[in-house]
Structures are given as C-alpha cells and as structure tokens.
C-alpha positions as CSV (number, residue, x, y, z in Angstrom):
1,X,-4.2,48.5,17.8
2,X,-4.4,45.0,16.6
3,X,-3.0,43.3,19.7
4,X,-3.7,45.8,22.5
5,X,-7.5,45.1,22.1
6,X,-10.0,46.6,24.5
7,X,-9.1,47.0,28.1
8,X,-6.1,44.7,27.8
9,X,-8.1,41.8,26.3
10,X,-5.9,38.8,25.8
11,X,-5.2,37.4,22.4
12,X,-5.4,33.7,21.3
13,X,-7.9,33.0,24.1
14,X,-11.7,32.7,24.1
15,X,-13.4,35.2,26.4
16,X,-16.8,33.4,26.2
17,X,-18.5,30.5,24.6
18,X,-18.9,31.1,20.9
19,X,-22.4,31.1,19.4
20,X,-23.7,29.1,16.5
21,X,-23.1,31.9,14.0
22,X,-19.5,32.3,15.2
23,X,-18.9,28.6,14.8
24,X,-20.4,28.5,11.3
25,X,-18.3,31.5,10.3
26,X,-15.2,29.8,11.6
27,X,-16.0,26.4,10.0
28,X,-16.7,27.9,6.6
29,X,-14.2,30.7,6.4
30,X,-13.0,30.8,2.8
31,X,-9.3,31.0,3.9
32,X,-9.2,27.5,5.3
33,X,-12.0,25.8,3.6
34,X,-10.3,24.1,0.6
35,X,-6.5,23.8,1.2
36,X,-6.0,24.9,4.8
37,X,-4.0,25.9,6.8
38,X,-5.7,24.7,9.9
39,X,-6.2,27.4,12.5
40,X,-7.9,27.6,15.9
41,X,-11.1,29.4,16.6
42,X,-9.3,32.0,18.6
43,X,-7.0,32.8,15.7
44,X,-10.1,33.4,13.5
45,X,-11.7,35.5,16.3
46,X,-8.6,37.7,16.6
47,X,-8.7,38.3,12.8
48,X,-12.4,39.1,12.8
49,X,-12.2,41.5,15.7
50,X,-8.8,43.1,15.1
51,X,-7.2,42.0,11.8
52,X,-3.5,42.5,11.3
53,X,-2.4,45.4,9.1
54,X,-2.1,44.8,5.4
55,X,1.4,43.3,4.9
56,X,1.9,44.6,1.3
57,X,2.1,42.9,-2.0
58,X,5.8,42.4,-1.8
59,X,5.6,40.2,1.2
60,X,2.6,38.3,-0.3
61,X,4.4,37.7,-3.6
62,X,7.6,36.7,-1.9
63,X,5.7,33.8,-0.3
64,X,4.7,32.5,-3.7
65,X,7.9,33.3,-5.5
66,X,8.9,29.7,-5.9
67,X,5.5,28.5,-7.0
68,X,6.0,28.8,-10.8
69,X,9.2,26.7,-10.7
70,X,7.7,24.2,-8.3
71,X,4.6,23.8,-10.4
72,X,6.6,23.4,-13.6
73,X,8.9,20.8,-12.0
74,X,5.9,18.9,-10.6
75,X,4.1,18.9,-14.0
76,X,7.2,17.8,-15.8
77,X,7.7,14.9,-13.3
78,X,4.1,13.9,-13.6
79,X,4.3,13.9,-17.4
80,X,7.5,12.0,-17.6
81,X,6.6,9.4,-15.0
82,X,2.8,9.0,-15.0
83,X,1.2,7.3,-12.1
84,X,-0.9,5.1,-14.4
85,X,2.2,3.2,-15.4
86,X,2.3,1.6,-12.0
87,X,-1.1,0.1,-12.5
88,X,-0.2,-1.4,-15.9
89,X,-0.1,-5.3,-15.8
90,X,3.4,-5.4,-17.2
91,X,4.9,-3.0,-14.6
92,X,6.0,-5.9,-12.4
93,X,8.0,-7.3,-15.4
94,X,10.3,-4.3,-15.6
95,X,13.7,-4.4,-13.9
96,X,13.7,-4.2,-10.1
97,X,15.9,-1.1,-10.3
98,X,13.3,0.7,-12.4
99,X,10.5,-0.3,-10.1
100,X,12.4,1.0,-7.1
101,X,13.3,4.2,-8.9
102,X,9.8,5.0,-10.1
103,X,8.4,5.8,-6.7
104,X,10.9,8.8,-6.4
105,X,9.6,10.9,-9.3
106,X,6.0,10.0,-8.3
107,X,6.5,11.3,-4.8
108,X,8.4,14.3,-6.3
109,X,5.4,15.3,-8.4
110,X,3.1,14.6,-5.4
111,X,4.9,16.9,-3.1
112,X,5.4,19.7,-5.7
113,X,1.6,19.9,-6.0
114,X,1.2,20.2,-2.3
115,X,3.9,22.8,-2.0
116,X,2.2,24.9,-4.7
117,X,-1.3,24.6,-3.0
118,X,-0.1,25.3,0.5
119,X,2.2,28.2,-0.5
120,X,-0.7,29.8,-2.3
121,X,-3.0,29.2,0.7
122,X,-0.4,30.9,3.0
123,X,-0.2,33.8,0.6
124,X,-4.0,34.2,0.6
125,X,-3.9,34.4,4.4
126,X,-1.2,37.1,4.2
127,X,-3.2,39.0,1.7
128,X,-6.2,39.0,4.0
129,X,-4.1,39.9,7.1
130,X,-5.2,36.5,8.6
131,X,-3.0,35.0,11.4
132,X,-0.8,38.0,11.9
133,X,0.7,38.5,15.3
134,X,3.6,40.4,16.7
135,X,6.7,38.3,17.1
136,X,6.5,38.9,20.9
137,X,3.4,36.8,21.0
138,X,5.5,33.9,19.8
139,X,3.0,32.3,17.4
140,X,3.4,28.7,16.3
141,X,1.9,27.0,13.2
142,X,-1.7,26.0,14.0
143,X,-1.6,27.0,17.7
144,X,-1.4,30.7,17.1
145,X,0.1,32.9,19.8
146,X,1.7,31.2,22.8
147,X,1.8,34.4,24.8
148,X,-1.9,35.1,25.3
149,X,-1.6,38.4,27.3
150,X,-2.1,41.6,25.3
151,X,1.0,42.3,23.3
152,X,1.4,45.6,21.6
153,X,3.4,45.6,18.4
154,X,3.9,47.2,15.0
155,X,5.6,44.4,13.2
156,X,3.8,41.2,12.5
157,X,4.7,37.7,11.4
158,X,2.4,35.0,10.1
159,X,3.8,31.9,11.7
160,X,0.3,30.9,13.0
161,X,-0.6,30.1,9.4
162,X,2.8,28.8,8.2
163,X,1.9,25.4,6.9
164,X,4.8,24.1,4.8
165,X,8.6,24.4,4.7
166,X,9.7,22.9,1.4
167,X,13.4,23.1,2.1
168,X,13.0,21.6,5.6
169,X,10.9,18.8,4.2
170,X,13.3,17.9,1.4
171,X,16.6,18.4,3.1
172,X,16.3,17.7,6.8
173,X,18.0,14.5,7.8
174,X,15.6,12.7,10.1
175,X,12.3,11.0,9.2
176,X,10.4,12.5,12.2
177,X,11.9,16.0,11.5
178,X,10.6,15.9,8.0
179,X,7.1,15.2,9.3
180,X,7.3,18.5,11.3
181,X,7.9,20.5,8.2
182,X,4.9,19.1,6.3
183,X,1.4,20.3,6.8
184,X,2.7,22.0,10.0
185,X,-0.6,23.4,11.3
186,X,-2.3,20.0,11.1
187,X,0.8,18.4,12.7
188,X,0.2,20.7,15.7
189,X,-3.4,19.6,16.0
190,X,-2.4,16.0,15.9
191,X,0.3,16.5,18.4
192,X,-1.8,18.6,20.8
193,X,-5.1,16.7,20.7
194,X,-4.1,13.1,19.8
195,X,-0.5,12.3,20.4
196,X,-0.1,13.8,23.9
197,X,-3.4,12.1,25.0
198,X,-2.6,8.7,23.7
199,X,-0.7,5.9,25.6
200,X,3.0,6.0,25.5
201,X,4.7,5.4,22.2
202,X,4.8,3.4,20.0
203,X,1.0,3.1,20.6
204,X,0.8,6.9,20.7
205,X,2.4,7.1,17.2
206,X,0.0,4.5,15.9
207,X,-3.1,6.2,17.4
208,X,-1.9,9.5,15.9
209,X,-1.4,8.0,12.4
210,X,-4.8,6.3,12.5
211,X,-6.5,9.6,13.2
212,X,-4.4,11.3,10.5
213,X,-5.4,8.6,8.0
214,X,-9.1,9.2,8.9
215,X,-8.5,13.0,8.5
216,X,-7.4,12.3,4.9
217,X,-10.3,10.0,4.0
218,X,-11.4,6.4,3.8
219,X,-9.2,5.1,1.0
220,X,-7.3,2.0,2.2
221,X,-4.0,3.4,0.9
222,X,-4.1,6.2,3.5
223,X,-4.3,3.6,6.3
224,X,-1.6,1.3,4.8
225,X,0.8,4.3,4.5
226,X,0.1,6.1,7.8
227,X,0.1,2.9,9.9
228,X,3.5,2.1,8.5
229,X,4.9,5.4,9.8
230,X,5.4,4.2,13.4
231,X,7.6,1.4,12.1
232,X,10.0,3.9,10.6
233,X,9.8,6.1,13.7
234,X,10.7,3.2,15.9
235,X,13.5,2.1,13.5
236,X,15.0,5.6,13.4
237,X,14.9,5.8,17.2
238,X,16.6,2.4,17.5
239,X,19.3,3.3,15.0
240,X,20.0,6.6,16.7
241,X,20.2,5.0,20.1
242,X,22.5,2.2,18.8
243,X,24.8,4.4,16.7
244,X,24.9,7.4,19.0
245,X,27.1,10.2,17.7
246,X,27.2,8.8,14.2
247,X,23.7,10.1,13.5
248,X,23.8,13.1,15.8
249,X,23.9,16.6,14.4
250,X,27.5,17.2,13.4
251,X,28.2,13.5,12.9
252,X,30.1,12.1,9.9
253,X,28.6,13.4,6.7
254,X,28.5,9.9,5.2
255,X,26.3,8.6,8.0
256,X,24.1,11.6,8.0
257,X,23.8,11.5,4.2
258,X,22.7,7.8,4.4
259,X,20.1,8.7,7.0
260,X,18.7,11.4,4.7
261,X,18.7,9.1,1.8
262,X,16.7,6.4,3.7
263,X,14.3,9.1,4.9
264,X,13.5,10.2,1.4
265,X,13.2,6.6,0.1
266,X,10.9,5.8,3.0
267,X,8.7,8.8,2.1
268,X,8.8,7.7,-1.6
269,X,7.6,4.3,-0.6
270,X,4.9,5.4,1.8
271,X,3.6,8.0,-0.7
272,X,2.5,5.2,-3.0
273,X,-0.5,4.5,-0.8
274,X,-1.5,8.2,-1.0
275,X,-1.5,8.3,-4.8
276,X,-2.7,4.8,-5.6
277,X,-5.4,5.0,-2.9
278,X,-6.7,1.4,-3.3
279,X,-5.3,-1.5,-1.1
280,X,-4.9,-3.8,-4.1
281,X,-2.8,-1.3,-6.1
282,X,-0.8,-0.2,-3.1
283,X,0.0,-3.7,-2.0
284,X,0.8,-4.8,-5.6
285,X,3.3,-2.0,-6.0
286,X,4.9,-2.8,-2.6
287,X,5.0,-6.5,-3.5
288,X,6.7,-5.6,-6.8
289,X,9.6,-4.2,-4.8
290,X,9.4,-7.1,-2.3
291,X,8.1,-4.9,0.6
292,X,11.8,-3.8,1.0
293,X,11.0,-0.7,2.9
294,X,8.9,-2.6,5.4
295,X,11.6,-5.2,5.8
296,X,14.4,-2.7,6.2
297,X,13.0,-1.0,9.3
298,X,12.3,-4.4,10.8
299,X,15.9,-5.3,10.2
300,X,17.1,-2.1,11.8
301,X,14.9,-2.8,14.8
302,X,16.3,-6.3,15.1
303,X,19.9,-5.0,14.9
304,X,19.2,-2.0,17.1
305,X,17.6,-3.7,20.0
306,X,13.9,-3.5,19.2
307,X,11.3,-0.8,19.7
308,X,12.6,2.4,21.4
309,X,10.3,4.5,23.5
310,X,11.0,8.0,22.4
311,X,8.5,9.7,24.7
312,X,4.9,10.9,24.4
313,X,5.5,14.3,23.0
314,X,5.5,15.3,19.4
315,X,8.7,17.1,19.9
316,X,10.4,13.8,20.6
317,X,9.4,12.2,17.3
C-alpha cells in the first residue's frame, strides 16, 4: 500500500542521507522543473518508492476546468491594455485616473497567466500520482505530510502540491492572507526556512521578501516590489490594531470592502515592478501616479501608531 510502506516505514521523512543520483533526480524531476510546484525531497522520495494510485482523468480535468476561461480573459486583458503602453513617453501625459486604472488590467493579465500555468502544473502532478497522501497524513502545500508515521488509507488528496487558490487570492480581504493563497508551496518554503529564522518582524518580513526577490531573479523591479511588501504588511497590522472590530471577520461590510479594495490596488501597484522589470521603468510608472501607494501605507502607519510587530511566524502575517 502507498502509505503503509515496508515495516511501518514513516512517510514524509528521510530514512538516510540521499546519494548524488537521488539529489539529481529530485532537482531535475520534470514535474517541478519549469513551473513548480515546490516540493520537498521527502515528497519526491515517497512518490518514487510508493506512488499514489492513479486519481482518474475526471479529477485531473476538474483541476484545469477553469483554465480556458482564465486564459481567454488574461489574453483579452493583455490585448486591450498592453504593457508596452506604460513605457511610451506620452503615458505620463494621460489623465491621472487613467494612469491609476491601467495597473489593474495589467495585474489582471499577469495573474491569469500564472493561474493557468500553476493549475496546469498541479494537474500534471495529479496525472503522475505525485504528492498524493491520505487526508489522515494532513499534508500541507510544499511541506507534504505533517503526520509522518505510517498512515494507511485508500483515499488520497494532493494538498502537498496545491500551489494556487485563485478565488482565495482574488477575493480574500487581507493583504497578508492573499499572499498565502499565491504560490503556496514556495510560501511554505519561505515561511519555514527564512521567516521563522529571521529577527522579529518587520525585519523578518524584509528578510523574507529579499530572499523571495532573489528567488525570482536579478531584475531591479523584483526588489523594488518585494521590499515594498513589508510596508503594506505593517500598515495593515497598524490599521487592524487601531480599528479593531471594524476590520475583523464579520465586521461592517463597507469597512471590509474597503480593505479588500486597498489590498487589490496594492497588488496592482506592486505588480508593476514584476512586469516592467527595470528600475527606471518601474520608478517612472510609480512616479506617474505620485507614489500614492507608497505614501498611503505611510499615512496609515502615522495615523495607526507606527509599525506593529505581528509576530515572527508566517501565520501571523
């Protein structure tokens, strides 16, 4: 059986130091080589030694059921609102309302592309039986099973390779909550290996975002965007502390709706560094909207009493 193993062998745990060939097979496994998701060596080892049963085409196709619509919407947004327009010399002469609006469809097209890529990658893992564990093992994205003793089971879920939650990303209210729904397996890696080992926040958040930027590459836009994230995390924490129940779950819909609106606009704004890549283009766009979504969190912090320590752990973001 997949999870009973030999002589009660534990799952999600290394029994011995892997050899060079094991490491190379893990590092270059086709399932995670191009688009992810991230998975631990132990998850790869469990798949190689005792793969999960074939889940069936219905379950695989259900995972990519929304892909055609998401892809079409993203392509339409990219065609109607091309990124190149932001680089045109006369973009700054357009009305301020248009310049502010333009980042929303740009981010929409950006995240639709990633939704399509990650949903297809998850479906590929399902088709290969990769990352499947019984629910009793309580697997988490990226981490794999959290119950490492041998767990027999006939039903399997693929939470270990669950990398994106489009509805959660788009419709959750809080800035930090939206981050948890995006690239979820890598978020676990960042939380486990960087955030929990860094000094207390906000430095922990800055350290984590610096590593995340380096994970993405060396383009200056990544660093400008990621290193602005701690500012929004601190502002959100200050606002929630100052306003209390107004921003708590079950609070007034108007206040919660405003928080969601600001979350999405902050994501729109920060996304421009990802898509423009260069420092000059990114800063020129932000300057065209007067760095408004850098100034707003600073204002929130000033009114809310300054930086709020929200704890070291990723769950507190």
